N, C-alpha and C positions, 0 to 999 in steps of 0.2 A: 504493499500500499504506499509505504514511504517513497519507494522508488517511482511509483506511478505519479505521485504528486510532484516529485523532483523533475521527472521528464515533462510533465505538463507545464510546470513553471518555466523550464528551460525553453520549451517550444514557444510559449507566450512572449518571453523576453526577446527571442529571435525575431518573431513576427513583428513586434513593436519596433525593434531596431531597423529591420529591413524596410518597414513601412515608413518610419521616420526618415531613413536615409533617402528613400525614393521621393518623398514629399519635399524634403530639403533640396535634393538634387535638381528637382524641376525648376527651382528658382535660383540656382546658382549660375554664375556667369559662364561656366564652362559647358552649359547645356546646349542642346541642338537648336536653341532659339535663333542662332545665326542664320539658319536656313530661310528665315523669313526676309532676310536682307542680303540675299546672295548677290544681287545685281547692283551696280553703282555706276554713275556717270560722273566725269570730272572735267573741269576746265583748268588749264594752266597758263600762267602768264609770267614771263621772265626774260632771261637773256641767253645769248649763245656766243660761242667763241671758237675760233678755228685753231687747230694745232697741225702745223705742217712746215713746208719750206719757207714761205713768205712771212715777213714780219718777225715777231717774237722778240726774245730777250737778246742781249748782246753776246751771242754765242752761235755756234753752228746749229742749224735747225733740227728740231726734234718733234715727234708726234705725241709727246706726253705733257703733263700739266706743267712742268718746270720751264716750258717754252711759251707760257701764256702771255699774251700781250693785251692788257686790260683796256688800252685805248681803242682796240678793235672790237670791243663788245658790241653786240647788236641785239635787237629784240627777237623774242621767240614766243610762240603760243601753241597750245595743244588741246586735243579733245580725246577723251578716254572712255572706253567701256570696260568695266571690270566684272568678272564673274568668279565668286568664291567657290572652289571645288572642295574646300574643307575650311574649318574655322580660321586657320592661319595660312592658307594657301589660295592663291588666286591666279587666274589667267586674265591678262590685260591686253586689249587691242587699243592702239594709239595712233593718231594722225597728228604729226608735229610739223610746224612751219617755223623756219628760222632763217636768219641771214648770216653768212660767214664772210669774213673779209681779212685781208692781210696786206701789209705794205712794208717793203724793204727799207724805206727811208726813215722808219721808226727805230732802227737798230744801228748801233755803232760798230757791229761786227763787220770787218773790213770787206769781206767778199760779198756779204749779202747787201751792204749799203751800196757798194759799187754796182751790183747787179740791178738795183733800182726797179724791181718788178712790183706790180700791185694787182689786186683783183678784188671782186666781191661776187657772190652768188646767192640766190635764193635756194634754200633746201627744203624739199618736201620729203618727210620720212613716214613710212607706215610700218608698224612693228607689232609683233606678238611676243609677249614676255611672260615669264613665270615669276610670281612674287611670293616671298616667304616672309610672313609678318612674325617677327620675333616677339613683338608685343602688339596687342591690339589697343587702340585708343578706347577709353571707357568713360562713361558719363553716369552721374547718379551715385549710387552706393554699392558697396562690394557685394552685399547680399540683397535679394529681392524678396523679402518677407513682409507680409502684410502687417502693418502696425509697428514694424521695427525699423528705425531710421538707420542704424548701423553706421559703418565707417565710410566716409566719402572716398570716391576713387579719384585720383588725379593722374593716372598713368598716361603718358604720351606714347602713342603708337610708333614703332620703329620697324622698318622692313628693308629688304634688299631684293634686287631683281636682276634678271638676265634673260635674253631671248634673241630673237633673229628678226631682221627687218630688210626693207629695201628703201632706197632713197634716190631722189632725182636732183641733179645739179646742173648748172650751166654757167661757167665762169665768164666774167666780163672784166675789161680794164677800161680805164678812162682815157680818152684821147680828145683834147680840145673841148672839154666840157660835155662830151658825149660818151655814153657807155657802149663799148663795142664788144660783141661776143667773140671770144678767143678760139673756140674750137674750129670754126670754119677757116681760120687763118693758118692752121697748122704750124704753130709757132716753133715746134721741134721737128719740123720736116714731115709731119704726118701726110701721107698721100704722095710724097715725093721719093725719088730714088734714094735708098739708104737712110731714110728718115725713120722716126719712131713710129710704132704702131698706133693707129687711131683708137682713142678711148671711147667708152660707152658712157652716156650721161646717166644711165640707170645702173645702180650698183647695189650689191648686198652689203649689209652691216650687221654688227653685233652690239646692240645697246645694253648697258649694265649700269648699276648704280645703287644708291641708298635713298631713303626718304624718312621723314618724320611727319606724324599726323596728330591732330588734336581735335576732339569732338566739341562742337558748339551746341548742338541740339540732337534730338533723336535721329534726324535724317541728315543733318549737315555737319561737315567737318572741314578743316583746312590743313594745309601742311606745306612743307618744303622739300624739294627733291633735286638731287644732283645726278645727272646722267652723263656718262662717258661713252661715246660711240666709236667703236673700232670699225674701220672700213677696210676694203681690199683694193683700193685704188690710190694712186699717188697723183691724180690729176684734178682734184677739187679746185686747186689753184692754178691748174693749166701748166704746172712745172713739175718735171720728173727726171729727165735724162740729160742729154747734152745739147749744146748750141748747134744749130744747123747753119749751113752757108747762108749768110744774110743776103748776098746778091741774088742767090737762087730763090729765096723767099720773096724778095722784092719783085722779081720777074713773075713769080706765081700768083702773089697775093697783093702786090702793090706796096707803096711806101708805108701805108699804115700797118700792114702785116709785118713788114720788116722792122719798123720801129717798135711795135709792141712785143716782138720776139726778143729784141735786144735794145732796151732804152738805157743801157749802162752809162755811167758818168764819164768813163774814159779818162780819168785822171787819178793821180795819187801813186803811192809806192808800189802798187801791183803792176804798174806799167813800166817799171825800171827795166833796163837792158832790153827794150824792145818786146817784152812779153805782153801778150794780149789774153787776159783771163776769159774773154767772151768770144774768142775765135771759134770757128767751126770745130767741133769735137771736144771742146773744153766743157767741164762739168757745169750744168745749169741747175740741176736738182739732184736728189738722191733717191733713185727708184726703190731702194731697199727700205727706206723709211716711209711707210704708208701713212696717209693722212688720217686724221681723227678730229672730232669736235666735241664740244661740251654744251649741255643745256643745264641751267640752274633756274627752276621755276617755283613760284608760289602757286599752290593748287587748291581748288575748292572742290570737295566731293559731296555728291548727293545720292543717298541710298534709295533705291527703288523698293519700297516696302511691299511685301507680299501679304496682302490682307486676307486672302483665302488660302486655307491649307487643309489637308486631309487630317491634320492632328488637332484634336480638341485642345491640347496643351498650348499650341500657338495662338488659337483664337481667344483663349482665356487671357493670355498675356497681353495681347493687343487690346482687348476690350478694357483691361485694367490700366492701360497706358503706362506700363512699366518700362523703363529704359534699361534693357539688358543686352549685353554683347556676348 
């Protein structure tokens, strides 16, 4: 008899614990409530910067951030659609527009300054990336228990991402207050005998980066994101290989084409002993250092709430207007 009472008591305690745990778990932030907010749209506004041969710091060109030229910063904007495949994982589709620019006269590095090349281009990038949210931004209180205020949450969301995309560019240079497209001019002998291969304006890229988010309301949040985009072309600035014969370029594309291919200053210590650093065959760029670019944007995120669900648990939460992530 004593054993029977002991077993019954033990069974009752287990039922209460399991029931309490389930009821408690329904309102804990780690629950599956995130499924009602799986989709999100975002707008981004910020800046872009080019990393390549032209412009940069007072050193040999580099495609990474230590060759950043702040004066060549230009505007950028983006539109996203995000779908959470799990509470901390999402797939994001993004369309981004930015302007990239570079100018050799901003550096005192002797070869780049003498080369005197410049460019700008609009960039249109379409990408699909995977996001991992190490922390999700939270609003309200740590626990969602009726009648219990609990501890306020102040966590800022943090995530990183990487993916694949494609982008379009079309470099131009300024000639007598007019912007001239550089690709048709074949500035490195493209289309001529012995010249460089013609490049494609549509290229593949790998966007990657990190971001911060902060919730403002149940559906609205904001954040800051830094994106570094690796590309597989060295012609975003129309500079990659060697100088082509300038007289042949003038014969093929006229004096404007010849000048924009080699607007070098033509003076200074580089020209001592009859040496010409911009003669045919001399280095104009470095095809091994592929171009890259940066986006830094402030973003506004809006969650598309799913008000209808097959789960009674979701409907109850939405009806009670509890903010739970």
